[in-house]
ROSE-241543 format. One record per residue (C-alpha): residue in three letters; residue number from 1; x, y, z. Coordinates in nm, 4 decimals. Layout:
N
{rest Ala; nr NUM; x X; y Y; z Z}
...
# end
This chain:
379
{rest Met; nr 1; x 5.9638; y -3.5038; z 6.6744}
{rest Lys; nr 2; x 5.8707; y -3.5215; z 6.3073}
{rest Arg; nr 3; x 5.6185; y -3.7837; z 6.2206}
{rest Asp; nr 4; x 5.6389; y -4.0094; z 5.9166}
{rest Gln; nr 5; x 5.3944; y -3.8918; z 5.6456}
{rest Arg; nr 6; x 5.2916; y -4.1434; z 5.3717}
{rest Gly; nr 7; x 5.0309; y -4.1142; z 5.0820}
{rest Phe; nr 8; x 4.8864; y -4.3466; z 4.8297}
{rest Thr; nr 9; x 5.1098; y -4.4970; z 4.6060}
{rest Leu; nr 10; x 5.0746; y -4.4932; z 4.2317}
{rest Ile; nr 11; x 4.9770; y -4.8686; z 4.2242}
{rest Glu; nr 12; x 4.7078; y -4.8175; z 4.4833}
{rest Leu; nr 13; x 4.5654; y -4.5367; z 4.2961}
{rest Met; nr 14; x 4.5324; y -4.7320; z 3.9750}
{rest Val; nr 15; x 4.3637; y -5.0129; z 4.1532}
{rest Ala; nr 16; x 4.1187; y -4.7756; z 4.3166}
{rest Leu; nr 17; x 4.0554; y -4.6190; z 3.9704}
{rest Val; nr 18; x 3.9902; y -4.9720; z 3.8098}
{rest Val; nr 19; x 3.7531; y -5.0774; z 4.0804}
{rest Ser; nr 20; x 3.5777; y -4.7549; z 4.0775}
{rest Ser; nr 21; x 3.5450; y -4.7677; z 3.6953}
{rest Leu; nr 22; x 3.3940; y -5.1329; z 3.7147}
{rest Leu; nr 23; x 3.1554; y -5.0114; z 3.9704}
{rest Val; nr 24; x 3.0580; y -4.7053; z 3.7666}
{rest Gly; nr 25; x 3.0311; y -4.9284; z 3.4517}
{rest Met; nr 26; x 2.7982; y -5.1797; z 3.6274}
{rest Ile; nr 27; x 2.5740; y -4.9096; z 3.7536}
{rest Leu; nr 28; x 2.5486; y -4.7678; z 3.4103}
{rest Ala; nr 29; x 2.4964; y -5.1090; z 3.2530}
{rest Ile; nr 30; x 2.1982; y -5.1681; z 3.5007}
{rest Phe; nr 31; x 2.0622; y -4.8026; z 3.4487}
{rest Ser; nr 32; x 2.0670; y -4.8611; z 3.0819}
{rest Arg; nr 33; x 1.8867; y -5.1910; z 3.0935}
{rest Met; nr 34; x 1.6257; y -5.0390; z 3.3089}
{rest Ser; nr 35; x 1.5866; y -4.7506; z 3.0839}
{rest Ile; nr 36; x 1.5501; y -4.9634; z 2.7784}
{rest Ala; nr 37; x 1.3050; y -5.1915; z 2.9738}
{rest Tyr; nr 38; x 1.1006; y -4.8878; z 3.0697}
{rest Arg; nr 39; x 1.0829; y -4.7446; z 2.7381}
{rest Gly; nr 40; x 0.9609; y -5.0826; z 2.5926}
{rest Gln; nr 41; x 0.7029; y -5.1120; z 2.8635}
{rest Gln; nr 42; x 0.5957; y -4.7650; z 2.7538}
{rest Gln; nr 43; x 0.5664; y -4.8457; z 2.4157}
{rest Ile; nr 44; x 0.3684; y -5.1664; z 2.4856}
{rest Ala; nr 45; x 0.1290; y -4.9752; z 2.6921}
{rest Gly; nr 46; x 0.0853; y -4.7335; z 2.4037}
{rest Val; nr 47; x 0.0255; y -5.0065; z 2.1558}
{rest Gln; nr 48; x -0.2379; y -5.1630; z 2.4058}
{rest Gln; nr 49; x -0.3994; y -4.8299; z 2.4500}
{rest Val; nr 50; x -0.4413; y -4.7832; z 2.0668}
{rest Leu; nr 51; x -0.5600; y -5.1494; z 2.0191}
{rest Ala; nr 52; x -0.8365; y -5.0947; z 2.3056}
{rest Ala; nr 53; x -0.9572; y -4.7681; z 2.1618}
{rest Ala; nr 54; x -0.9778; y -4.9274; z 1.7937}
{rest Arg; nr 55; x -1.1592; y -5.2313; z 1.9429}
{rest Ala; nr 56; x -1.3964; y -5.0085; z 2.1216}
{rest Thr; nr 57; x -1.4851; y -4.8098; z 1.8239}
{rest Ile; nr 58; x -1.5346; y -5.1205; z 1.5830}
{rest Glu; nr 59; x -1.7174; y -5.3051; z 1.8468}
{rest Phe; nr 60; x -1.9650; y -5.0372; z 1.8912}
{rest Asp; nr 61; x -2.0607; y -5.0317; z 1.5310}
{rest Ala; nr 62; x -2.0612; y -5.4009; z 1.4958}
{rest Lys; nr 63; x -2.3261; y -5.4046; z 1.7792}
{rest Gln; nr 64; x -2.5551; y -5.1666; z 1.6072}
{rest Ala; nr 65; x -2.5046; y -5.3331; z 1.2425}
{rest Gly; nr 66; x -2.8668; y -5.4037; z 1.0964}
{rest Phe; nr 67; x -3.0689; y -5.1847; z 1.3137}
{rest Gly; nr 68; x -3.3615; y -5.0746; z 1.0987}
{rest Leu; nr 69; x -3.2188; y -5.2668; z 0.8056}
{rest Pro; nr 70; x -3.1551; y -5.6439; z 0.9046}
{rest Gln; nr 71; x -3.2046; y -5.7588; z 0.5465}
{rest Gly; nr 72; x -2.9978; y -5.4963; z 0.3963}
{rest Phe; nr 73; x -3.0517; y -5.1702; z 0.1994}
{rest Val; nr 74; x -3.0524; y -5.0680; z -0.1539}
{rest Phe; nr 75; x -2.8085; y -4.8062; z -0.2675}
{rest Ala; nr 76; x -2.8523; y -4.5847; z -0.5777}
{rest Gly; nr 77; x -2.4934; y -4.6171; z -0.6828}
{rest Asp; nr 78; x -2.5458; y -4.9742; z -0.8045}
{rest Leu; nr 79; x -2.9152; y -5.0515; z -0.7286}
{rest Lys; nr 80; x -2.7941; y -5.3552; z -0.5552}
{rest Leu; nr 81; x -2.9136; y -5.5019; z -0.2137}
{rest His; nr 82; x -2.6269; y -5.4262; z 0.0313}
{rest Pro; nr 83; x -2.6029; y -5.6615; z 0.3616}
{rest Ala; nr 84; x -2.5804; y -5.4652; z 0.6822}
{rest Val; nr 85; x -2.2126; y -5.6208; z 0.7158}
{rest Ser; nr 86; x -1.9616; y -5.6161; z 0.4406}
{rest Ile; nr 87; x -1.6440; y -5.8223; z 0.4589}
{rest Thr; nr 88; x -1.3639; y -5.8013; z 0.1919}
{rest Asn; nr 89; x -1.1520; y -6.1050; z 0.2736}
{rest Ser; nr 90; x -0.7645; y -6.1174; z 0.1753}
{rest Ser; nr 91; x -0.5614; y -6.4203; z 0.2078}
{rest Thr; nr 92; x -0.2529; y -6.2015; z 0.1689}
{rest Gly; nr 93; x -0.3342; y -5.8731; z 0.3483}
{rest Pro; nr 94; x -0.5701; y -5.7160; z 0.6048}
{rest Asp; nr 95; x -0.9406; y -5.7914; z 0.5614}
{rest Gln; nr 96; x -1.1831; y -5.4860; z 0.5251}
{rest Ile; nr 97; x -1.4819; y -5.4309; z 0.7267}
{rest Ala; nr 98; x -1.7849; y -5.2111; z 0.6904}
{rest Phe; nr 99; x -2.1019; y -5.1983; z 0.9200}
{rest Phe; nr 100; x -2.4463; y -5.0106; z 0.8362}
{rest Tyr; nr 101; x -2.7413; y -4.9183; z 1.0525}
{rest Ala; nr 102; x -2.9954; y -4.6660; z 1.1252}
{rest Asp; nr 103; x -2.9493; y -4.4279; z 1.4053}
{rest Ser; nr 104; x -3.2506; y -4.4142; z 1.6167}
{rest Ser; nr 105; x -3.1444; y -4.0995; z 1.7851}
{rest Ala; nr 106; x -3.2768; y -3.9066; z 1.4715}
{rest Gln; nr 107; x -3.5948; y -4.0595; z 1.3327}
{rest Ala; nr 108; x -3.9418; y -3.9644; z 1.1857}
{rest Leu; nr 109; x -4.2508; y -4.1353; z 1.1029}
{rest Val; nr 110; x -4.3349; y -4.1427; z 0.7291}
{rest Thr; nr 111; x -4.6854; y -4.0117; z 0.6314}
{rest Ser; nr 112; x -4.6790; y -4.0269; z 0.2754}
{rest Thr; nr 113; x -4.8318; y -4.3183; z 0.0913}
{rest Ala; nr 114; x -4.6130; y -4.3547; z -0.2258}
{rest Trp; nr 115; x -4.2396; y -4.2976; z -0.3245}
{rest Gly; nr 116; x -4.1159; y -3.9707; z -0.4812}
{rest Thr; nr 117; x -3.8256; y -3.7324; z -0.4501}
{rest Thr; nr 118; x -4.0260; y -3.6068; z -0.1338}
{rest Leu; nr 119; x -4.1464; y -3.7705; z 0.1423}
{rest Asn; nr 120; x -4.3943; y -3.6304; z 0.4176}
{rest Val; nr 121; x -4.3061; y -3.6990; z 0.7710}
{rest Asp; nr 122; x -4.4483; y -3.6268; z 1.1253}
{rest Asp; nr 123; x -4.1587; y -3.4259; z 1.2287}
{rest Ala; nr 124; x -3.8339; y -3.3544; z 1.0117}
{rest Ser; nr 125; x -3.6467; y -3.1465; z 1.2929}
{rest Ser; nr 126; x -3.3925; y -3.4226; z 1.3507}
{rest Phe; nr 127; x -3.2569; y -3.3937; z 1.0067}
{rest Ala; nr 128; x -3.0428; y -3.1395; z 0.8222}
{rest Ile; nr 129; x -2.9695; y -3.0720; z 0.4447}
{rest Gly; nr 130; x -2.6759; y -3.3080; z 0.3472}
{rest Asp; nr 131; x -2.7683; y -3.5674; z 0.5910}
{rest Leu; nr 132; x -2.7735; y -3.9461; z 0.4706}
{rest Val; nr 133; x -3.0887; y -4.1108; z 0.5616}
{rest Val; nr 134; x -3.2452; y -4.4598; z 0.5373}
{rest Val; nr 135; x -3.6131; y -4.5113; z 0.4845}
{rest Ser; nr 136; x -3.7067; y -4.8566; z 0.6400}
{rest Thr; nr 137; x -4.0537; y -5.0162; z 0.5812}
{rest Ala; nr 138; x -4.1406; y -5.3151; z 0.7934}
{rest Asp; nr 139; x -4.3286; y -5.6070; z 0.6984}
{rest Leu; nr 140; x -4.4519; y -5.8048; z 0.9967}
{rest Ser; nr 141; x -4.6305; y -6.0964; z 0.7924}
{rest Leu; nr 142; x -4.3299; y -6.3466; z 0.7762}
{rest Ser; nr 143; x -4.3914; y -6.6439; z 1.0021}
{rest Gly; nr 144; x -4.1671; y -6.7433; z 1.2814}
{rest Leu; nr 145; x -3.9452; y -7.0493; z 1.2973}
{rest Gly; nr 146; x -4.2006; y -7.2750; z 1.4503}
{rest Pro; nr 147; x -4.5698; y -7.2878; z 1.4801}
{rest Asn; nr 148; x -4.5782; y -7.1353; z 1.8099}
{rest Asp; nr 149; x -4.3118; y -6.8590; z 1.7445}
{rest Gly; nr 150; x -4.3879; y -6.4962; z 1.6838}
{rest Asn; nr 151; x -4.3643; y -6.3545; z 1.3355}
{rest Ile; nr 152; x -4.0308; y -6.2163; z 1.2034}
{rest Ala; nr 153; x -4.0010; y -5.8455; z 1.0975}
{rest Lys; nr 154; x -3.8700; y -5.8215; z 0.7532}
{rest Tyr; nr 155; x -3.7457; y -5.4736; z 0.6397}
{rest Ala; nr 156; x -3.7317; y -5.3172; z 0.2891}
{rest Ala; nr 157; x -3.4909; y -5.0185; z 0.3262}
{rest Cys; nr 158; x -3.3094; y -4.7606; z 0.0768}
{rest Ala; nr 159; x -3.0427; y -4.5003; z 0.1312}
{rest Leu; nr 160; x -3.1068; y -4.1389; z 0.0381}
{rest Lys; nr 161; x -2.9417; y -3.8047; z 0.0984}
{rest Val; nr 162; x -3.1532; y -3.4967; z 0.2084}
{rest Ala; nr 163; x -3.1477; y -3.2080; z -0.0604}
{rest Asn; nr 164; x -3.4038; y -2.9792; z 0.1167}
{rest Lys; nr 165; x -3.6529; y -2.9869; z 0.3988}
{rest Thr; nr 166; x -3.9491; y -2.8281; z 0.5800}
{rest Ser; nr 167; x -4.0803; y -2.8981; z 0.9073}
{rest Thr; nr 168; x -4.2912; y -3.1966; z 0.7980}
{rest Ser; nr 169; x -4.1159; y -3.3268; z 0.4649}
{rest Leu; nr 170; x -3.7995; y -3.4353; z 0.3371}
{rest Ser; nr 171; x -3.6603; y -3.3845; z -0.0244}
{rest Phe; nr 172; x -3.3954; y -3.6062; z -0.1510}
{rest Thr; nr 173; x -3.1075; y -3.5602; z -0.4124}
{rest Thr; nr 174; x -3.1511; y -3.7010; z -0.7509}
{rest Val; nr 175; x -2.7863; y -3.6834; z -0.8157}
{rest Pro; nr 176; x -2.5679; y -4.0040; z -0.7976}
{rest Pro; nr 177; x -2.4419; y -4.1826; z -0.6123}
{rest Trp; nr 178; x -2.7052; y -4.1028; z -0.3375}
{rest Gly; nr 179; x -3.0213; y -4.0596; z -0.5765}
{rest Thr; nr 180; x -3.1436; y -4.1115; z -0.9258}
{rest Pro; nr 181; x -3.3899; y -3.8753; z -1.1186}
{rest Ser; nr 182; x -3.6580; y -4.1326; z -1.0415}
{rest Glu; nr 183; x -3.5164; y -4.2750; z -0.7242}
{rest Ser; nr 184; x -3.5561; y -4.5918; z -0.8728}
{rest His; nr 185; x -3.3662; y -4.7784; z -0.5826}
{rest Cys; nr 186; x -3.6589; y -4.6766; z -0.3574}
{rest Thr; nr 187; x -3.9566; y -4.7046; z -0.5878}
{rest Ala; nr 188; x -3.8897; y -5.0741; z -0.6493}
{rest Leu; nr 189; x -3.9591; y -5.1256; z -0.2775}
{rest Pro; nr 190; x -4.2900; y -5.1426; z -0.1002}
{rest Asn; nr 191; x -4.4712; y -4.8168; z -0.0864}
{rest Pro; nr 192; x -4.4285; y -4.6276; z 0.2608}
{rest Ser; nr 193; x -4.6968; y -4.7256; z 0.5049}
{rest Ala; nr 194; x -4.7732; y -4.6953; z 0.8735}
{rest Thr; nr 195; x -4.4596; y -4.9059; z 0.9357}
{rest Ser; nr 196; x -4.2098; y -4.6763; z 0.7642}
{rest Leu; nr 197; x -3.9462; y -4.4633; z 0.9425}
{rest Val; nr 198; x -3.6871; y -4.2458; z 0.8387}
{rest Tyr; nr 199; x -3.3579; y -4.2630; z 1.0199}
{rest Lys; nr 200; x -3.0139; y -4.0983; z 0.9973}
{rest Phe; nr 201; x -2.7906; y -4.3664; z 0.8074}
{rest Val; nr 202; x -2.4604; y -4.4746; z 0.9528}
{rest Ala; nr 203; x -2.2116; y -4.6309; z 0.7256}
{rest Arg; nr 204; x -1.8799; y -4.7070; z 0.8729}
{rest Gly; nr 205; x -1.5872; y -4.8792; z 0.7021}
{rest Tyr; nr 206; x -1.2491; y -4.9784; z 0.8411}
{rest Arg; nr 207; x -0.9465; y -5.0867; z 0.6598}
{rest Ile; nr 208; x -0.5537; y -5.0657; z 0.7037}
{rest Asp; nr 209; x -0.3973; y -4.8742; z 0.4016}
{rest Thr; nr 210; x -0.1575; y -5.0859; z 0.2225}
{rest Thr; nr 211; x -0.2144; y -4.8909; z -0.1105}
{rest Ser; nr 212; x 0.1659; y -4.8126; z -0.1049}
{rest Ala; nr 213; x 0.4803; y -4.9331; z 0.0671}
{rest Ala; nr 214; x 0.5054; y -4.5900; z 0.2386}
{rest Gln; nr 215; x 0.1655; y -4.6143; z 0.3700}
{rest Ala; nr 216; x 0.2040; y -4.9705; z 0.4776}
{rest Ala; nr 217; x 0.5282; y -4.8856; z 0.6682}
{rest Ile; nr 218; x 0.3151; y -4.6384; z 0.8893}
{rest Gly; nr 219; x 0.0223; y -4.8720; z 0.9202}
{rest Pro; nr 220; x -0.2743; y -4.6285; z 0.9270}
{rest Leu; nr 221; x -0.6140; y -4.7777; z 1.0517}
{rest Gln; nr 222; x -0.8603; y -4.5781; z 0.8396}
{rest Leu; nr 223; x -1.2347; y -4.5056; z 0.8686}
{rest Ser; nr 224; x -1.4791; y -4.4250; z 0.5730}
{rest Thr; nr 225; x -1.8021; y -4.2595; z 0.6839}
{rest Asn; nr 226; x -1.9563; y -4.3753; z 0.3528}
{rest Gly; nr 227; x -1.8744; y -4.7388; z 0.4416}
{rest Gly; nr 228; x -1.6600; y -4.8114; z 0.1250}
{rest Leu; nr 229; x -1.9635; y -4.7630; z -0.0834}
{rest Leu; nr 230; x -1.8432; y -4.4900; z -0.3123}
{rest Gly; nr 231; x -1.5366; y -4.7186; z -0.4235}
{rest Ala; nr 232; x -1.2528; y -4.5062; z -0.5535}
{rest Gly; nr 233; x -1.4537; y -4.2022; z -0.4693}
{rest Asp; nr 234; x -1.4560; y -4.2752; z -0.1008}
{rest Thr; nr 235; x -1.2626; y -4.0760; z 0.1463}
{rest Trp; nr 236; x -1.0632; y -4.2695; z 0.3983}
{rest Asn; nr 237; x -0.9520; y -4.0932; z 0.7066}
{rest Pro; nr 238; x -0.6852; y -4.2162; z 0.9684}
{rest Leu; nr 239; x -0.7802; y -4.3129; z 1.3028}
{rest Ala; nr 240; x -0.4486; y -4.4407; z 1.4257}
{rest Phe; nr 241; x -0.1226; y -4.5598; z 1.3078}
{rest Gly; nr 242; x 0.1041; y -4.8666; z 1.3695}
{rest Phe; nr 243; x -0.1512; y -5.1210; z 1.2454}
{rest Thr; nr 244; x -0.0595; y -5.4428; z 1.0495}
{rest Asp; nr 245; x -0.3662; y -5.6523; z 1.0256}
{rest Ile; nr 246; x -0.7306; y -5.6973; z 1.0453}
{rest Gln; nr 247; x -0.8751; y -6.0401; z 1.0321}
{rest Thr; nr 248; x -1.2405; y -6.1289; z 1.0412}
{rest Ser; nr 249; x -1.4666; y -6.4468; z 1.0800}
{rest Leu; nr 250; x -1.8306; y -6.4692; z 1.0581}
{rest Gln; nr 251; x -2.0721; y -6.7209; z 1.2050}
{rest Ile; nr 252; x -2.3660; y -6.7961; z 1.0009}
{rest Phe; nr 253; x -2.6943; y -6.9616; z 1.0716}
{rest His; nr 254; x -2.8127; y -7.1425; z 0.7564}
{rest Gln; nr 255; x -3.0839; y -7.4041; z 0.8256}
{rest Phe; nr 256; x -3.3101; y -7.2598; z 0.5430}
{rest Ser; nr 257; x -3.0907; y -7.1137; z 0.2679}
{rest Pro; nr 258; x -2.9649; y -7.3168; z -0.0257}
{rest Ala; nr 259; x -2.6178; y -7.3456; z -0.1738}
{rest Pro; nr 260; x -2.3487; y -7.2237; z -0.1135}
{rest Trp; nr 261; x -2.4341; y -7.3420; z 0.2255}
{rest Pro; nr 262; x -2.3365; y -7.7099; z 0.3327}
{rest Ala; nr 263; x -2.6042; y -7.9656; z 0.3247}
{rest Pro; nr 264; x -2.7724; y -8.0520; z 0.6524}
{rest Gly; nr 265; x -2.5221; y -8.2616; z 0.8640}
{rest Asp; nr 266; x -2.2017; y -8.0976; z 0.7350}
{rest Thr; nr 267; x -1.9881; y -7.9518; z 0.9899}
{rest Pro; nr 268; x -1.7198; y -7.7269; z 0.8193}
{rest Asp; nr 269; x -1.6018; y -7.5912; z 1.1427}
{rest Pro; nr 270; x -1.4668; y -7.7987; z 1.4203}
{rest Asp; nr 271; x -1.7895; y -7.8007; z 1.6211}
{rest Thr; nr 272; x -2.0806; y -8.0494; z 1.5887}
{rest Asp; nr 273; x -2.3615; y -7.7919; z 1.5005}
{rest Ala; nr 274; x -2.4700; y -7.8464; z 1.1375}
{rest Val; nr 275; x -2.6304; y -7.5152; z 1.1024}
{rest Arg; nr 276; x -2.4206; y -7.2775; z 1.2884}
{rest Asp; nr 277; x -2.0872; y -7.2358; z 1.1265}
{rest Trp; nr 278; x -1.7781; y -7.0065; z 1.1282}
{rest Tyr; nr 279; x -1.6371; y -6.8842; z 0.7813}
{rest Ser; nr 280; x -1.3088; y -6.7184; z 0.7763}
{rest Gly; nr 281; x -1.1931; y -6.7412; z 0.4229}
{rest Ala; nr 282; x -1.3231; y -6.6072; z 0.0600}
{rest Leu; nr 283; x -1.6785; y -6.7267; z 0.1585}
{rest Gln; nr 284; x -1.7182; y -6.4156; z 0.3847}
{rest Asp; nr 285; x -1.7177; y -6.1985; z 0.0466}
{rest Thr; nr 286; x -1.9738; y -6.4224; z -0.1122}
{rest Leu; nr 287; x -2.2170; y -6.3876; z 0.1940}
{rest Thr; nr 288; x -2.1698; y -6.0050; z 0.2300}
{rest Gln; nr 289; x -2.1226; y -5.8641; z -0.0948}
{rest Pro; nr 290; x -2.4146; y -5.6694; z -0.2588}
{rest Val; nr 291; x -2.6523; y -5.8673; z -0.4929}
{rest Leu; nr 292; x -2.9395; y -5.7823; z -0.7122}
{rest Pro; nr 293; x -3.2372; y -5.7933; z -0.4769}
{rest Ala; nr 294; x -3.4010; y -6.0932; z -0.6262}
{rest Ala; nr 295; x -3.0708; y -6.2733; z -0.6079}
{rest Asn; nr 296; x -3.0213; y -6.2604; z -0.2288}
{rest Thr; nr 297; x -2.9145; y -6.6170; z -0.0936}
{rest Leu; nr 298; x -3.0029; y -6.5690; z 0.2394}
{rest Asp; nr 299; x -3.3509; y -6.6852; z 0.3630}
{rest Pro; nr 300; x -3.4780; y -6.4277; z 0.6008}
{rest Lys; nr 301; x -3.4950; y -6.6812; z 0.8825}
{rest Asp; nr 302; x -3.1156; y -6.7353; z 0.8464}
{rest Gly; nr 303; x -2.8739; y -6.4684; z 0.9212}
{rest Leu; nr 304; x -2.5321; y -6.3522; z 1.0509}
{rest Leu; nr 305; x -2.4896; y -6.4541; z 1.4163}
{rest Gln; nr 306; x -2.1401; y -6.3493; z 1.5160}
{rest Ile; nr 307; x -1.8264; y -6.1827; z 1.4115}
{rest Ser; nr 308; x -1.4821; y -6.2518; z 1.5231}
{rest Ile; nr 309; x -1.2331; y -5.9744; z 1.4663}
{rest Ser; nr 310; x -0.8536; y -5.9628; z 1.5300}
{rest Leu; nr 311; x -0.6443; y -5.6432; z 1.5207}
{rest Val; nr 312; x -0.2686; y -5.6413; z 1.5187}
{rest Ala; nr 313; x -0.0702; y -5.3313; z 1.6015}
{rest Arg; nr 314; x 0.2972; y -5.2658; z 1.6455}
{rest Thr; nr 315; x 0.5342; y -4.9854; z 1.8172}
{rest Asp; nr 316; x 0.6186; y -4.7028; z 1.6065}
{rest Arg; nr 317; x 1.0027; y -4.7421; z 1.6363}
{rest Asp; nr 318; x 1.2493; y -5.0301; z 1.7118}
{rest Val; nr 319; x 1.3045; y -5.1558; z 2.0525}
{rest Glu; nr 320; x 1.6251; y -5.3281; z 2.1757}
{rest Gly; nr 321; x 1.6284; y -5.6675; z 2.3202}
{rest Ile; nr 322; x 1.2478; y -5.7495; z 2.3587}
{rest Ala; nr 323; x 1.1352; y -5.7276; z 1.9847}
{rest Thr; nr 324; x 0.8715; y -5.9810; z 1.8497}
{rest Ser; nr 325; x 0.9945; y -6.2406; z 1.6222}
{rest Leu; nr 326; x 0.6831; y -6.3731; z 1.4617}
{rest Thr; nr 327; x 0.3372; y -6.2169; z 1.3889}
{rest Pro; nr 328; x 0.0572; y -6.3573; z 1.5622}
{rest Gln; nr 329; x -0.0794; y -6.6937; z 1.4166}
{rest Leu; nr 330; x -0.4452; y -6.5749; z 1.2977}
{rest Ile; nr 331; x -0.5437; y -6.9084; z 1.1461}
{rest Asp; nr 332; x -0.6309; y -7.2777; z 1.2414}
{rest Pro; nr 333; x -0.4246; y -7.4632; z 1.0072}
{rest Leu; nr 334; x -0.6654; y -7.7649; z 1.0344}
{rest Ala; nr 335; x -0.9622; y -7.5553; z 0.9211}
{rest Pro; nr 336; x -0.8156; y -7.2498; z 0.7427}
{rest Ala; nr 337; x -1.1522; y -7.1213; z 0.5927}
{rest Asn; nr 338; x -1.3614; y -7.2078; z 0.9060}
{rest Asn; nr 339; x -1.2272; y -7.1021; z 1.2188}
{rest Leu; nr 340; x -1.2780; y -6.8033; z 1.4711}
{rest Leu; nr 341; x -0.9621; y -6.6188; z 1.3809}
{rest Gly; nr 342; x -0.8933; y -6.5687; z 1.0104}
{rest Asp; nr 343; x -0.6678; y -6.6951; z 0.7452}
{rest His; nr 344; x -0.3348; y -6.5444; z 0.8051}
{rest Ala; nr 345; x -0.0332; y -6.7608; z 0.9154}
{rest Gln; nr 346; x 0.2427; y -6.6355; z 1.1168}
{rest Val; nr 347; x 0.5256; y -6.4391; z 0.9403}
{rest Thr; nr 348; x 0.8738; y -6.4311; z 1.0534}
{rest Leu; nr 349; x 1.0000; y -6.0830; z 1.1339}
{rest Pro; nr 350; x 1.1306; y -5.8764; z 0.9612}
{rest Ser; nr 351; x 0.9429; y -5.9589; z 0.6267}
{rest Ala; nr 352; x 1.1370; y -5.9287; z 0.3151}
{rest Thr; nr 353; x 0.8215; y -5.8604; z 0.1088}
{rest Asp; nr 354; x 0.5728; y -5.6661; z 0.3325}
{rest Pro; nr 355; x 0.6930; y -5.3299; z 0.4360}
{rest Ala; nr 356; x 0.4372; y -5.3238; z 0.7193}
{rest Leu; nr 357; x 0.6073; y -5.6197; z 0.8965}
{rest Gln; nr 358; x 0.9178; y -5.4583; z 1.0318}
{rest Gly; nr 359; x 1.1708; y -5.6230; z 1.2652}
{rest Ser; nr 360; x 1.2974; y -5.4941; z 1.6064}
{rest Arg; nr 361; x 0.9320; y -5.3811; z 1.6891}
{rest Ile; nr 362; x 0.6934; y -5.5082; z 1.9614}
{rest Tyr; nr 363; x 0.3570; y -5.6526; z 1.8096}
{rest Arg; nr 364; x 0.0329; y -5.7051; z 2.0032}
{rest Tyr; nr 365; x -0.2929; y -5.8144; z 1.9190}
{rest Thr; nr 366; x -0.6556; y -5.8553; z 2.0404}
{rest Thr; nr 367; x -0.9364; y -6.0917; z 1.9289}
{rest Phe; nr 368; x -1.2865; y -6.0146; z 2.0107}
{rest Gln; nr 369; x -1.6300; y -6.1621; z 1.9217}
{rest Val; nr 370; x -1.9624; y -5.9589; z 1.8795}
{rest Asp; nr 371; x -2.3083; y -6.0935; z 1.8643}
{rest Phe; nr 372; x -2.5110; y -5.9325; z 1.5798}
{rest Arg; nr 373; x -2.8136; y -5.8688; z 1.7895}
{rest Asn; nr 374; x -3.0035; y -5.7091; z 1.5008}
{rest Leu; nr 375; x -2.9234; y -5.9711; z 1.2518}
{rest Gly; nr 376; x -2.9206; y -6.3167; z 1.4120}
{rest Val; nr 377; x -3.2741; y -6.4305; z 1.3655}
{rest Gly; nr 378; x -3.2227; y -6.7987; z 1.3506}
{rest Arg; nr 379; x -3.0925; y -6.8629; z 1.6889}
# end
């Protein structure tokens, strides 16, 4: 007996095909969203790693700033007194930072009794021809803040470049920008004495290159191992890419110094402390730019206490669905020149005028404070 045989009808096949297509489409959509989220999280992790590395590098230099030269140093390129911290503030772009200090891992005791193009030292083995060095002479006679306080060490320091050496002497270049024929930037300082030491000189400058639209678009965070001292002749090398902003703020102790400090009782920042104030605007330039030695406005008992630094970076490519709509708010509108962040307001992304501030990217920032342990004498 022949059995009835029956397959799928065309309508059943079409229904099955539609249902299968919907299921496959749903699976692909879920996979696509998961893939986009995964790639976005990878890029966020990359930005955070870059920020952490940049923060660690800058933070290390900030902590060392002023060692061996807390009152600054004289540089042959302009014969001016340069503070150990230099800020070039910008209200429309990234700030520029430089830190200067002596490297105690390479040092020698000066045994000469007068300045010249050569200094005798106890042991010159830590130095090589071409090294930048700083000669630092301590004055221990400055009285402390109160009658029962110890004296405050005040240092006279000048930067030089080693041109030649023996086992017990260092000769210095007399060619600008690191020297002069008479080394006049050093001869104006106290003669070397039993408190004089030679150290390797560390000069570290940081900036974001916005010199062209193409550079701003890739956002290189750059380092100068001359600290920007050479101006247009300086060399800036990229450390990382994708950076859009550096903002700084300085906390100053100014109990003893005259104007431009506020008068006693004035409180420019939001706290109630009349002698410790934060400056986030153009006054940072005034306080940290080189001056003629006699024109230094900081009393040795005053000084820089802290710096707050904010770094902003973004992904190097567009990200779907989770892009940042506004840059970080790095300003206090109630105290734009006296806060802990800086002086840059939020910008809607993408910016029509700034090629660094692109849309469809993920932006992240970090803000950190560093104590100037070698500069804050007025705590």
